[in-house]
Every structure is written in structure tokens, then in C-alpha cells.
C-alpha positions in Angstrom: 30.2 -12.5 2.3 27.3 -10.3 2.9 23.9 -11.4 4.2 20.9 -10.4 2.3 18.7 -7.7 3.9 15.3 -8.9 5.0 12.6 -6.3 4.7 9.1 -6.2 6.1 7.8 -7.9 3.0 10.3 -10.8 2.9 8.4 -14.1 3.5 10.5 -15.9 6.1 8.3 -17.3 8.9 6.7 -20.7 8.7 3.1 -20.9 9.9 3.9 -22.1 13.4 6.3 -19.2 14.0 3.8 -16.7 12.5 1.1 -18.1 14.7 3.2 -17.6 17.8 4.3 -14.1 16.8 0.8 -13.0 16.0 -0.8 -14.8 19.0 -3.2 -16.8 16.8 -3.7 -20.5 16.2 -2.2 -21.9 13.0 -5.7 -23.0 11.9 -6.8 -19.4 12.2 -4.0 -18.3 9.9 -5.0 -20.9 7.4 -8.6 -19.6 7.5 -7.5 -16.0 7.1 -5.5 -17.1 4.0 -8.5 -18.9 2.5 -10.6 -15.9 3.1 -8.0 -13.6 1.5 -7.5 -11.5 4.7 -3.8 -12.2 4.8 -2.0 -13.8 1.8 1.4 -15.2 2.8 4.1 -16.1 0.3 4.7 -19.7 -0.7 7.8 -21.8 -0.5 8.7 -24.1 -3.3 6.9 -26.9 -1.5 3.8 -24.7 -1.4 4.2 -24.1 2.4 3.1 -20.7 3.6 5.8 -18.2 4.5 4.8 -15.1 6.4 6.5 -11.8 6.3 6.7 -9.3 9.2 4.1 -7.2 7.4 1.8 -10.3 7.2 2.2 -10.8 11.0 1.3 -7.1 11.6 -1.7 -7.5 9.4 -2.7 -10.7 11.3 -2.5 -8.7 14.5 -4.7 -5.9 13.0 -7.3 -8.5 11.8 -7.4 -9.9 15.4 -7.7 -6.4 16.8 -10.6 -5.4 14.5 -12.3 -8.7 15.3 -11.8 -8.9 19.0 -11.7 -5.2 20.1 -13.9 -3.5 17.5 -16.3 -6.5 17.0 -16.1 -6.4 13.2 -16.9 -9.6 11.3 -14.4 -11.1 8.9 -16.3 -9.9 5.8 -16.2 -6.3 7.2 -12.5 -6.7 8.0 -11.8 -7.9 4.5 -13.5 -4.8 3.0 -11.6 -2.5 5.4 -8.3 -4.0 4.3 -9.2 -3.7 0.7 -10.2 -0.1 1.1 -6.9 0.6 3.1 -4.9 -0.9 0.2 -6.8 1.2 -2.3 -6.3 4.4 -0.4 -2.6 3.6 -0.1 -2.4 3.0 -3.9 -4.3 6.2 -4.6 -2.1 8.3 -2.4 1.0 6.9 -4.1 -0.6 7.6 -7.5 -1.5 11.1 -6.4 2.1 11.7 -5.2 3.5 10.7 -8.6 1.0 12.8 -10.4 1.8 15.8 -8.3 5.5 15.3 -9.0 4.8 15.0 -12.8 2.7 18.1 -12.7 5.4 20.1 -10.9 8.0 18.9 -13.4 5.7 19.9 -16.3 5.1 23.4 -14.8 8.9 23.8 -14.4 9.4 22.8 -18.0 6.8 25.3 -19.2 8.4 28.0 -17.2 11.8 27.2 -18.6 10.4 27.0 -22.2 8.7 30.3 -21.7 11.7 31.9 -20.2 9.8 32.8 -17.1 11.5 32.9 -13.7 10.2 30.8 -10.8 7.3 32.5 -9.1 9.1 32.3 -5.7 12.3 33.9 -7.2 12.9 37.5 -6.4 11.5 39.6 -9.2 10.1 36.4 -10.9 6.9 36.5 -12.8 4.0 34.4 -11.7 3.0 31.5 -14.0 -0.7 31.2 -14.5 -1.9 28.0 -13.0 -4.5 26.1 -15.0 -6.6 23.3 -13.5 -6.9 20.3 -15.8 -9.6 17.7 -15.3 -9.3 14.3 -17.1 -12.4 12.1 -17.2 -11.9 8.4 -17.3 -14.5 6.8 -19.5 -13.6 3.3 -18.5 -15.5 1.8 -15.6 -13.3 1.0 -12.5 -12.0 -2.6 -12.3 -13.7 -4.7 -9.6 
């Protein structure tokens, strides 16, 4: 029998353990949850279950608050912006891969060798800009 692997996002810690691991009071964890700073998973009985990533985020909230002197509203905005940057980087990574695959397909279809291949011809690169006419979701 194999044991399931627990990743950083697996909600396994009850609030008392998460409070101890993060060095915070359980009531502080409840407040952070209400404010949306850290959103733990929920057990079937609606009890909070914190993942290791949640605990790391609790520590970061505490650091921003205590060391940097940032208020909770500012911390919430920082966390939102960090999530957005992470999502945008991931999206950019996928777009870059799709663009490279498209370039390779164009080269194959045109019968042109790779530009870095000996004696290969260069493929003209074209910049494409797509304007999104829909306002961003808030």
C-alpha cells in the first residue's frame, strides 16, 4: 500500500497546529481568513485546514506587518499583486512556448532550415500585437 504524496498545497493542518507552526495566535489566523489574506481549505465539518503554503503565507503576512510596518489592507494588496504577477508570468511562459511552436511550424511548412542550423536561412520575425477590447476583471 502506498501513502499519498502531500504537496505544499495539501490542506492537512488544523488551526491549532497551523498557529503553532506560524507563530501566530489561532484568533489571528481566523482574522486573516476573514480578511482574505490567507484562505485555508475546509474539512467536511467546515473546519479550517492549512497547507504548508498557507503557513508560509502566514509567516510572510506576519513579516510584512511586524518588520515592514505594512497594514493589513496593504498586505492584502501586495499578496493580490504577487498572485497576479505569478499568473501573468505563467501565461507569458505558455504564450512564448506557443509562439516558438508556431515559428517552428512556419519554418517546416516553408521548408526553411532552423536559423541556428549551419547554412540555415533566417526566418523573418514579425511582431504581433493583440489588443484586448474587454476591460480587465476586478
